[in-house]
C-alpha angles and dihedrals in degrees: 000000000000110000134188122205115203130172107047123105102232140325134246087042144114095209089121146342093270091061091052091050094049091048096047093047096042098051092048091048089053090050088056091056101263126130116238128190114194113201104215123193110241122207100156100298123140107286119239117196098189138010126180088343093306114130110229120215113191115215112195116226140156120266090232115119095219095058105015101093095030095055092042095052092047094050093042091052093048091051092046090053090065094049124076106244129167089207136012107202116201121199125204130008101273098059090047088075086082096055094097089055091053091046091051087064094047100260121156106232136196122188124201113200103204092186141328092281095182089069092066113106095223092076123089128217099280094042091049092052091046092053092047089051090052089051090052092048090053092049094046104036113021115100088226133008121208121201129183103220142036089239093060091040089058090046092057092048094048096042104037105010084242118154098217120190117234113225111158130210118265141248126221116205107233131190108235116239132212122259114267114132092033090052094053095035103042107009093249117151102181129276090029100099145055112228132220110179115172142087112306099236130130096257091059090070098225091148089062090052094051091048091050094045094053089058095049125109099228144108092214116115127237112231116199109196112186138100114285094181125123092030108233124193089260094050089050090052092049092050089049090051090052094047114122094024106105092188093066110091125193109201098178116219114345134190141158118020094355092056091046091050092049092053093042098052109033120116090225137347117229127200108179097174128156095199129031142157101199107317112231093195089058092051090048090053090055089049089057090050088246120161113243142204118191139175113260098247110136094247091060099038095044090047092056095049093211098321122130134355131305137195135195107282116245091017113113092185092054089050091048090052094051093043093050091050091052091048093049095045108042093176090056101048092098093054134072098247092197090062096042094234119171125232090246091054090050093051088052089051090053092053090049090050093052091049092046094049099037108149092224091056091046090051092049091051091051093049091050088055090051091050092052088062092057094064 
């Protein structure tokens, strides 16, 4: 098949979970003999014509938040209309606004809703309405809608009477590596820090984590790995909250070996989010055999399938309690202490998770969905 991917920023990139998903799916589809065109947003970066067999199509747009994604998805859709594709696969709610245009020209379309983006506090009134409109266009006009969690699947059925297909994101098993760059760059030796690695936005709950950390009895550091540029109002408030605590380290955006070392050597990874789709950073942590603590929102708990620890979302004291327990009981940090799980049970859960979310299986499920549209 000939497939178009529209909606991500750029690949290869770690700018967000969508970019990781598009890359992982696309390169495996190419390995299976399919042709994939990835429509990258172009704002003056170095152009890449091909990556892992994926053909890159650069769509010029303005680096202005209000028009960036809107202009890109319009131009990408127009270009895709004049190319013979078996499937045009849209990612995220905003780009899905253009699905009716693609359908008007006879394109088979699939939409992946990576999360209910309009719920995120960073969007203003117009942007929120635009995202909700994109969501509606996906539900009403896409040939198939993919969602990442049972919670969102139920939402689409209840809201639009849309029978969305659940195909989750994937996990790649990774061999942990010893600290090197993080030792020289941040003074981290392994096992001596708690890790937060995600976008620094209000819905990720970092302020709860800082509040909880400051009340812990521990000499372990808190490493906050996420872009702090440009400095938003929320990022400024988080940095102000952390001021005066020398054991809180902001690394800014990380990738490559530094990211791998941070996952490999942390004492525990914490994701205290209020809103998620299916968090790629959490799945990556599991792939590195990292111990995890997450907020108890359905998207996190369902994703983990019983692995790791959880706390009451939005409750800094609940997070402090779980963190302190894990710090005081090293042998129990991979278990949910409230459920009395054993370490052996948790290791089995991890193996089940990796099998369930294997990227090759996820790719096969997606391709089967594509093939069903060709009949």
